[in-house]
C-alpha positions as CSV (number, residue, x, y, z in Angstrom):
1,M,-41.8,132.6,70.2
2,P,-39.3,130.5,72.3
3,I,-36.7,131.5,74.2
4,Y,-33.0,130.3,74.5
5,E,-31.0,130.7,77.6
6,K,-27.1,129.9,77.1
7,R,-25.2,129.0,79.8
8,T,-21.8,128.9,80.1
9,Y,-19.5,127.6,83.0
10,D,-15.7,128.9,83.2
11,T,-13.8,126.0,84.9
12,G,-9.8,125.7,85.3
13,P,-8.0,123.1,83.0
14,A,-7.0,121.3,86.2
15,V,-10.9,120.6,87.0
16,I,-12.6,119.9,83.7
17,G,-12.4,116.0,83.9
18,E,-13.8,116.1,87.3
19,L,-17.0,118.4,86.0
20,V,-17.5,116.2,83.0
21,K,-17.1,112.9,85.5
22,L,-19.7,114.4,87.5
23,Y,-22.0,115.5,84.8
24,R,-22.2,111.6,83.3
25,S,-22.5,110.4,86.6
26,E,-24.8,112.4,88.4
27,G,-25.8,115.4,86.8
28,W,-27.4,114.3,83.8
29,P,-28.7,111.2,85.2
30,A,-30.5,113.5,87.9
31,L,-31.8,115.9,84.9
32,E,-33.1,113.0,83.1
33,A,-34.7,111.1,86.0
34,G,-36.8,114.3,86.9
35,G,-37.7,114.9,83.1
36,F,-36.2,118.1,82.9
37,G,-33.7,117.1,79.9
38,E,-36.8,117.9,77.1
39,N,-35.7,121.7,77.5
40,L,-32.1,121.0,76.9
41,V,-30.6,121.6,73.6
42,G,-27.2,120.4,73.8
43,Y,-24.0,120.5,75.8
44,F,-21.1,121.8,74.3
45,F,-17.4,122.3,75.4
46,S,-15.2,125.1,73.6
47,D,-12.6,123.8,71.4
48,T,-11.3,127.0,70.7
49,G,-11.5,130.9,71.6
50,T,-11.5,130.8,75.6
51,L,-10.8,127.5,77.1
52,H,-12.3,125.1,79.6
53,Q,-15.7,126.2,78.8
54,L,-18.9,123.9,79.6
55,V,-21.8,125.6,77.4
56,H,-25.3,124.7,77.1
57,L,-28.1,125.7,75.5
58,W,-31.9,125.4,76.9
59,R,-35.5,126.0,75.1
60,F,-38.7,127.5,76.5
61,D,-41.7,128.2,75.5
62,D,-41.6,131.8,77.5
63,D,-40.0,133.1,80.3
64,A,-42.8,132.4,82.5
65,A,-41.6,128.5,81.8
66,R,-38.4,129.3,81.7
67,R,-38.6,130.4,85.5
68,D,-40.9,127.4,86.8
69,F,-38.0,125.3,85.1
70,W,-35.4,126.3,87.1
71,K,-37.3,126.7,90.3
72,R,-38.6,123.2,89.8
73,L,-34.7,122.0,88.8
74,F,-33.5,123.5,92.1
75,A,-36.3,121.7,93.8
76,D,-35.1,118.3,92.6
77,D,-32.9,116.8,95.9
78,A,-31.0,114.8,93.0
79,F,-30.0,117.7,91.3
80,L,-29.2,119.6,94.3
81,A,-26.8,116.9,95.5
82,F,-25.0,117.3,91.9
83,A,-25.0,120.8,92.2
84,V,-23.5,121.1,95.5
85,K,-20.3,118.8,94.1
86,I,-20.1,121.1,90.9
87,R,-20.5,124.5,91.9
88,P,-16.6,124.9,93.3
89,L,-15.7,123.7,90.0
90,I,-17.0,126.7,88.3
91,Q,-15.2,129.9,88.2
92,N,-17.4,131.8,86.4
93,Q,-21.1,131.4,84.8
94,D,-22.7,133.5,82.2
95,V,-26.4,133.4,81.0
96,Q,-27.6,134.7,78.1
97,L,-30.9,134.8,77.2
98,L,-31.1,134.8,73.4
99,H,-34.8,135.0,70.6
100,S,-34.3,133.1,67.7
101,A,-33.9,135.5,64.5
102,P,-37.1,135.5,62.3
103,W,-35.3,133.6,59.8
104,G,-33.6,130.4,59.5
105,P,-33.9,127.5,61.3
106,T,-34.4,127.4,64.8
107,P,-33.0,124.4,67.2
């Protein structure tokens, strides 16, 4: 059964634009170039509730695949160069592991 990882990054109103710019110019290109985008379900911005959040959802075949993915990603030089730039912009990070319900559609 697949496992989903929801990552929520809280930023401030003054830095969300910079975060978006860095993801567009460096983050997403690094993910794609390294073949890491295949596990991504999508990126989302909060529009109601807690604002100034970037949420991303990842899909993995199992927990071993999830752990291997993050290990390989954080060994990628292009992604690390990007990560060093966005870390100061993130005030809080919340990671939630999810399993799909045994009914209804799954991403």
